[in-house]
C-alpha positions in Angstrom: 36.4 80.2 1.8 32.7 81.2 1.8 31.5 78.1 3.7 30.2 76.4 0.6 31.0 73.0 -0.9 32.6 71.8 2.4 35.1 74.7 2.7 35.5 76.4 6.0 34.1 79.9 6.2 36.9 82.6 6.3 36.0 86.2 7.3 36.6 88.8 4.6 36.4 86.5 1.5 32.8 87.0 0.8 33.4 89.9 -1.5 35.6 89.6 -4.5 37.3 93.0 -4.3 38.5 92.2 -0.8 39.9 88.9 -1.9 41.5 90.4 -5.0 43.2 93.2 -3.0 44.6 90.7 -0.5 45.8 88.4 -3.2 47.6 91.2 -5.0 49.1 92.5 -1.8 50.4 89.1 -0.9 51.3 87.6 -4.3 51.6 90.5 -6.7 54.7 91.9 -8.1 56.4 94.4 -5.9 57.4 96.7 -8.8 54.0 96.9 -10.4 53.1 100.2 -8.8 56.3 101.9 -10.0 55.8 100.5 -13.5 52.2 101.7 -13.6 53.3 105.2 -12.4 56.0 105.4 -15.1 53.4 104.3 -17.7 50.9 107.0 -16.5 53.6 109.6 -17.2 53.9 108.4 -20.8 50.2 108.3 -21.7 49.5 110.9 -24.3 46.2 112.6 -25.1 45.2 112.0 -28.7 41.9 113.8 -29.1 39.6 111.3 -27.2 39.1 112.4 -23.6 37.2 109.2 -22.6 40.0 106.9 -23.9 42.7 109.0 -22.2 40.9 109.0 -18.9 40.2 105.3 -19.1 43.8 104.5 -19.8 44.9 106.7 -16.9 42.4 105.0 -14.6 43.4 101.5 -15.6 47.1 102.3 -14.8 46.1 104.0 -11.6 44.6 100.8 -10.2 48.2 99.8 -9.3 49.8 103.2 -9.0 47.2 104.5 -6.6 47.8 108.2 -7.3 45.2 110.4 -5.6 44.4 114.1 -4.9 46.2 117.0 -6.4 49.0 114.8 -7.8 46.5 112.8 -9.9 44.7 116.0 -11.1 48.0 117.6 -12.1 49.1 114.5 -14.1 45.8 114.7 -16.0 45.7 118.5 -16.5 49.3 118.5 -17.7 48.5 116.1 -20.5 45.1 117.5 -21.6 45.0 120.4 -23.9 43.1 123.6 -22.8 40.2 123.0 -25.2 39.6 119.5 -23.7 39.3 120.9 -20.2 
């Protein structure tokens, strides 16, 4: 794919994130985004802001929630003292 070891060079496959996104789009499960969105709603804040945000970010890779909706999901779960 990159023109090495006898393979033909294909545009767009030099960068891993481009390849991974195309592979997920083509071969990934179709319900993965909905499943991740549901799981994001069930994530609970348990005193560790970094752990909470990391878990939300990991699930958001597939759910792709952005903007005000993402901020509201996070603010609703965090306690006032954590903000």
